[in-house]
Each structure stands twice: as structure tokens, then as C-alpha cells.
C-alpha positions in Angstrom: 130.9 -105.2 -98.1 133.1 -102.4 -97.0 136.5 -101.3 -98.5 138.9 -100.0 -95.9 142.5 -98.8 -95.8 144.4 -101.8 -94.3 147.2 -99.5 -93.1 145.0 -97.2 -90.9 143.1 -98.8 -88.0 143.3 -96.1 -85.4 139.8 -94.9 -86.2 137.1 -96.2 -88.5 135.2 -99.5 -88.7 138.1 -101.7 -87.6 138.8 -99.6 -84.5 135.6 -101.0 -82.9 136.1 -104.7 -83.6 138.2 -107.5 -82.1 139.8 -110.3 -84.1 138.3 -113.6 -83.0 140.1 -115.8 -85.5 142.9 -115.3 -88.0 144.1 -111.7 -88.4 142.9 -108.2 -89.4 143.8 -106.6 -92.7 147.4 -105.4 -92.8 149.3 -102.8 -94.9 150.8 -105.7 -97.0 147.2 -106.6 -98.0 146.9 -103.6 -100.3 145.9 -104.9 -103.8 145.4 -108.4 -102.5 142.1 -110.4 -102.8 141.7 -111.0 -99.1 138.8 -110.4 -96.8 137.8 -110.2 -93.1 134.4 -111.4 -92.1 132.0 -110.5 -89.4 131.6 -113.5 -87.0 127.8 -113.6 -87.3 128.0 -113.5 -91.1 130.8 -116.0 -91.2 128.7 -118.5 -89.2 125.5 -118.0 -91.3 127.5 -118.3 -94.5 129.5 -121.3 -93.3 132.8 -119.6 -93.9 136.0 -119.7 -91.8 139.6 -118.6 -92.0 141.3 -120.1 -95.0 138.1 -120.5 -97.1 137.4 -118.5 -100.2 134.4 -116.5 -101.2 133.2 -114.9 -104.5 132.8 -111.1 -104.6 132.0 -109.6 -108.0 133.3 -112.6 -109.8 136.7 -112.5 -107.9 137.7 -115.2 -105.4 138.7 -113.7 -102.0 140.6 -115.6 -99.3 139.1 -115.2 -95.8 142.1 -114.2 -93.6 140.2 -113.2 -90.4 137.0 -113.1 -88.5 136.1 -110.2 -86.2 133.4 -109.4 -83.6 132.3 -106.1 -82.2 134.2 -104.8 -79.2 130.8 -104.8 -77.5 129.5 -108.3 -77.3 125.9 -107.4 -78.2 126.7 -104.9 -81.0 126.9 -105.5 -84.7 130.0 -104.6 -86.8 129.8 -102.0 -89.5 129.8 -104.5 -92.3 129.6 -108.3 -93.1 132.8 -108.3 -95.2 135.9 -106.1 -95.2 138.3 -105.9 -98.1 141.3 -103.6 -99.0 140.2 -100.2 -100.1 142.0 -100.2 -103.5 140.5 -103.6 -104.3 137.0 -102.3 -103.5 137.5 -99.3 -105.7 138.6 -101.5 -108.6 135.6 -103.8 -108.1 133.1 -100.9 -108.0 134.6 -99.2 -111.0 134.4 -95.8 -109.2 138.1 -95.1 -109.4 139.7 -93.2 -106.5 136.3 -92.2 -105.0 135.8 -92.4 -101.2 132.5 -92.6 -99.4 133.8 -91.7 -96.0 137.0 -90.5 -94.5 137.4 -90.8 -90.7 139.3 -87.9 -89.1 140.5 -87.8 -85.5 141.5 -84.6 -83.8 144.4 -84.4 -81.3 142.0 -82.9 -78.7 138.3 -82.3 -78.3 139.1 -78.6 -78.1 140.3 -78.8 -81.8 137.2 -80.3 -83.3 135.5 -77.1 -84.2 138.6 -75.7 -85.8 139.2 -79.0 -87.7 135.6 -79.1 -88.9 135.8 -75.6 -90.1 139.1 -76.2 -91.9 137.7 -79.3 -93.6 134.5 -77.4 -94.7 136.7 -74.6 -96.2 139.0 -77.1 -98.0 136.1 -79.3 -99.2 133.0 -77.2 -99.7 131.2 -80.0 -101.5 131.8 -82.6 -98.8 129.6 -83.3 -95.8 131.5 -82.5 -92.7 129.9 -83.2 -89.4 131.0 -83.9 -85.8 129.7 -86.2 -83.1 127.9 -83.2 -81.6 125.9 -82.9 -84.9 125.0 -86.5 -84.8 124.1 -86.2 -81.1 121.8 -83.2 -81.8 120.1 -85.3 -84.6 119.6 -88.2 -82.2 118.3 -85.9 -79.5 115.9 -84.3 -81.9 114.6 -87.7 -82.9 114.2 -88.8 -79.3 112.4 -85.6 -78.5 110.0 -86.1 -81.4 109.4 -89.7 -80.3 108.8 -88.6 -76.7 106.4 -85.9 -77.8 104.5 -88.4 -80.0 104.3 -90.9 -77.1 103.1 -88.2 -74.7 100.4 -87.0 -77.2 99.3 -90.5 -77.9 99.1 -91.2 -74.1 97.1 -88.1 -73.5 94.5 -88.8 -76.2 94.2 -92.4 -75.1 93.6 -91.2 -71.5 90.9 -88.8 -72.8 89.2 -91.6 -74.8 89.3 -94.0 -71.9 87.9 -91.4 -69.5 85.1 -90.5 -72.0 84.2 -94.2 -72.3 84.2 -94.7 -68.5 81.9 -91.7 -68.0 79.6 -92.9 -70.8 79.4 -96.4 -69.2 78.7 -94.8 -65.8 75.8 -92.7 -67.3 74.3 -95.8 -69.0 74.5 -97.9 -65.8 73.0 -95.1 -63.7 70.1 -94.6 -66.2 69.6 -98.4 -66.3 69.5 -98.4 -62.5 66.9 -95.7 -62.4 64.7 -97.9 -64.7 64.9 -100.8 -62.3 64.1 -98.5 -59.3 60.9 -97.1 -60.7 58.8 -98.6 -57.8 61.2 -97.1 -55.2 61.3 -93.6 -56.8 57.5 -93.7 -57.4 56.9 -94.4 -53.7 59.1 -91.4 -52.8 57.2 -89.2 -55.1 53.9 -90.5 -53.9 54.7 -89.6 -50.3 55.6 -86.1 -51.3 59.2 -85.9 -52.4 59.8 -83.1 -54.9 61.7 -83.7 -58.2 64.7 -81.7 -56.9 64.9 -84.0 -53.8 64.7 -87.1 -55.9 67.4 -85.7 -58.3 69.6 -84.9 -55.2 69.2 -88.4 -53.9 70.2 -90.0 -57.1 73.1 -87.7 -57.7 74.3 -88.2 -54.1 74.3 -91.9 -54.5 76.2 -91.7 -57.8 78.9 -89.4 -56.3 79.3 -91.8 -53.3 79.7 -94.7 -55.6 82.2 -92.8 -57.7 84.2 -92.0 -54.6 84.2 -95.6 -53.6 85.3 -96.7 -57.1 87.9 -93.9 -57.2 89.4 -95.0 -53.9 89.5 -98.6 -55.0 91.2 -97.5 -58.2 93.8 -95.5 -56.2 94.5 -98.5 -54.0 94.9 -100.8 -57.0 97.2 -98.2 -58.7 99.4 -97.9 -55.6 99.6 -101.7 -55.4 100.7 -101.8 -59.0 103.3 -99.1 -58.3 104.6 -101.1 -55.4 104.9 -104.2 -57.5 106.7 -102.4 -60.3 109.2 -100.8 -57.8 109.8 -104.2 -56.0 110.3 -106.1 -59.3 112.3 -103.3 -60.9 112.0 -104.6 -64.5 115.0 -103.7 -66.6 115.2 -102.6 -70.2 118.5 -103.0 -71.9 119.4 -100.9 -74.9 121.5 -102.9 -77.4 124.7 -101.0 -78.3 125.2 -100.2 -81.9 128.3 -99.1 -83.8 127.3 -96.0 -85.7 129.1 -94.1 -88.5 129.0 -90.5 -87.4 130.8 -87.4 -88.6 133.9 -86.1 -87.0 135.8 -87.7 -84.1 137.0 -86.0 -80.8 140.0 -87.0 -78.7 142.9 -89.2 -79.2 145.9 -89.0 -81.4 145.8 -87.4 -84.8 145.7 -89.3 -88.1 143.5 -90.2 -91.0 141.3 -93.3 -90.6 139.6 -95.7 -92.9 137.6 -94.8 -96.0 135.0 -96.8 -97.9 135.5 -97.3 -101.6 132.0 -97.5 -103.0 131.5 -93.9 -104.1 130.3 -90.7 -102.4 132.2 -88.3 -100.3 132.4 -86.9 -96.8 134.4 -86.9 -93.6 133.4 -88.7 -90.5 134.2 -90.9 -87.6 132.9 -94.1 -86.1 132.1 -94.4 -82.4 130.4 -97.1 -80.4 127.4 -96.6 -78.1 127.7 -98.7 -75.0 124.8 -100.8 -73.7 122.6 -99.1 -71.2 120.3 -100.7 -68.6 117.2 -98.7 -67.7 115.4 -99.8 -64.6 111.7 -99.0 -64.7 110.5 -97.1 -61.6 107.0 -95.8 -60.9 107.2 -93.0 -58.3 103.9 -92.4 -56.5 102.5 -89.0 -57.0 100.0 -87.2 -54.7 99.0 -84.9 -57.6 98.0 -87.9 -59.7 96.1 -89.5 -56.8 94.1 -86.3 -56.2 93.5 -85.8 -59.9 92.1 -89.4 -60.2 89.8 -88.8 -57.2 88.6 -85.5 -58.7 87.9 -87.1 -62.1 86.0 -89.9 -60.3 83.8 -87.4 -58.5 83.3 -85.4 -61.7 82.3 -88.6 -63.5 79.9 -89.5 -60.7 78.3 -86.0 -60.9 77.8 -86.4 -64.7 76.3 -89.8 -64.2 74.2 -88.6 -61.3 72.9 -85.6 -63.3 71.7 -87.9 -66.1 70.2 -90.4 -63.6 68.4 -87.6 -61.8 67.1 -86.2 -65.0 65.7 -89.7 -65.8 64.2 -89.9 -62.3 62.6 -86.5 -62.6 60.9 -87.5 -65.8 58.8 -90.1 -64.1 55.3 -89.1 -64.6 52.7 -89.2 -61.7 50.9 -92.0 -63.6 54.2 -94.0 -63.7 54.7 -93.3 -60.0 51.1 -94.5 -59.1 51.5 -97.6 -61.2 54.8 -98.3 -59.5 53.3 -97.9 -56.0 50.3 -100.0 -56.9 
């Protein structure tokens, strides 16, 4: 529930809503037990214009139903009642939780904010720029967290891939004991056997890397052709301070607290996902594949070099 000044709707919660049924609160509603409901809440509660509802033991008549100015946004509250009635119900007296202030020009916001801070040192006075900086800081932190998480996941996946390549290479060496034993029996040195195994591993890594690059480019092409879209749902947010427009004092809540602020609506934004191909990423992927092949080849060569002459003779025999 939100108590609002029924005689001030230029800014505040009611400035971002549209009346879908009945009427909004009016100046003549001061002191009256009337309410305006959010459309979604009214539907869920089975209430309509002309019905009554109980608030704090008092029966309120529903005089209107409102929806957000943006079709997919929520309104600031489920129920709106006159400010003085809300103050009486709460028992808080003439206490306001929020006062919405609108400057005549965006150039005046800093001066208005400073004047309010000087006049009301105990109140929280903020502007939209303060809220924007808070949101930007939160987004930056979230972006940093996602980037760090993605980096560590990439490192873990790469380490697992290299470990699997090493295991498969060593397993392959165990199955090729006869072949490697024959090579040693005809005079191949350990270094030549190690070079052979490492070379094969690198070639396989290059083939796998090239296949991975092709699959990645196909995935990029599919994403760019489909162009999946993410829509951000708009939300009505109670911020602090309000730029632009005509001057005047807006609506205040009547449930205690103190501060000065303004309400503004964030419009819906569609973000089209796009995956631009990057030569740097392709080259890096190939280099990582070669590096993994070298590591696997080194372990495989080490296993091949450890074949004893007796194992080599038994393999040939």
C-alpha cells in the first residue's frame, strides 16, 4: 500500500500509470477512504471499481484501476490511498517516506540538490545521476564477476582437455607396443621414437583444432543468422531527484521515513545477440591445440622411451 498526495500527480508514482478503469485519486479525495488498485493486483484479488476492501480494519471503496504506462512494467504499489489517510492508519503522524521534487531544468538539478541538502541535513537527497552511478557500479561488478567466472571455467575446461589428451596418448602407446618395439629392434633411438610420437600428437591436435575452429565458425554463423533477442523488462523505479519539466512538489508516501526523490520509468530494451568472428580467438585456439598436442606428445614419448629392450623383443616376437 502507498499513500500519495491526491492533489499532486505531475511527478511521483501516479505519473507513470494510466487509468484503465474508473478514475485516479483527486484533490477532493483527501481524508476519504478510497483506493486505486494496480490492475494485476485487482485481477488476482477479484476486485473492481465500486467494490470495497479492508485496510487496517477500515473499509475502502475502490474508485479506480491503473496500469503502468509501459505495458510490461509493474506499478509502484498494489494499492494507492490518500496520503493523510495513510498517515492516520500508520499512526506515524505527518511523517513522509519520500518527497518527489522536479526541477525546472536539468541544469538546475545540482543547485536544487545542494539547497535541499543544506535545508534538510538529515534527509537523503539524491538525483537520477546518483542512482545511475549505483546501477552502473552494480552492472560493472556483475560484468567483472561473469568475466572472471568465464575465465576460470575456460582454464578448467582446457586443463581437463589436456589431461584427457595425455591419457588417450599414453593409452595409445600401450596398444602400440609391438609397433614401437619393432622400430627399436631395427635401430631407432629413443629420441627418434619420442619425436615420432610427439609429431603424431601435434598433427592430431592440429586436425582437432581445425575441426573445432570450423564448428565454432558454424556456430557463430548460426547465431548471427538467427539473431536471438533478449528483452529487458522495463521497471518503474523510485530514484532520488528528478530532472527536467515544470517545477512542483510531487507525491509523498505516508508510512514513515524521510527523503527527497523522484520516480522515473526505464523503457524496455531489446538486445540482439551477435557473435562477431575474431581472428585473434581463432589463432589462440589453434595455438592452444598445438600446445596441448605437444604436452600429450611429450607424455606419450616419455612412455614410449621407457619401453625396455625385453619388452621390445617380446613385442617383436
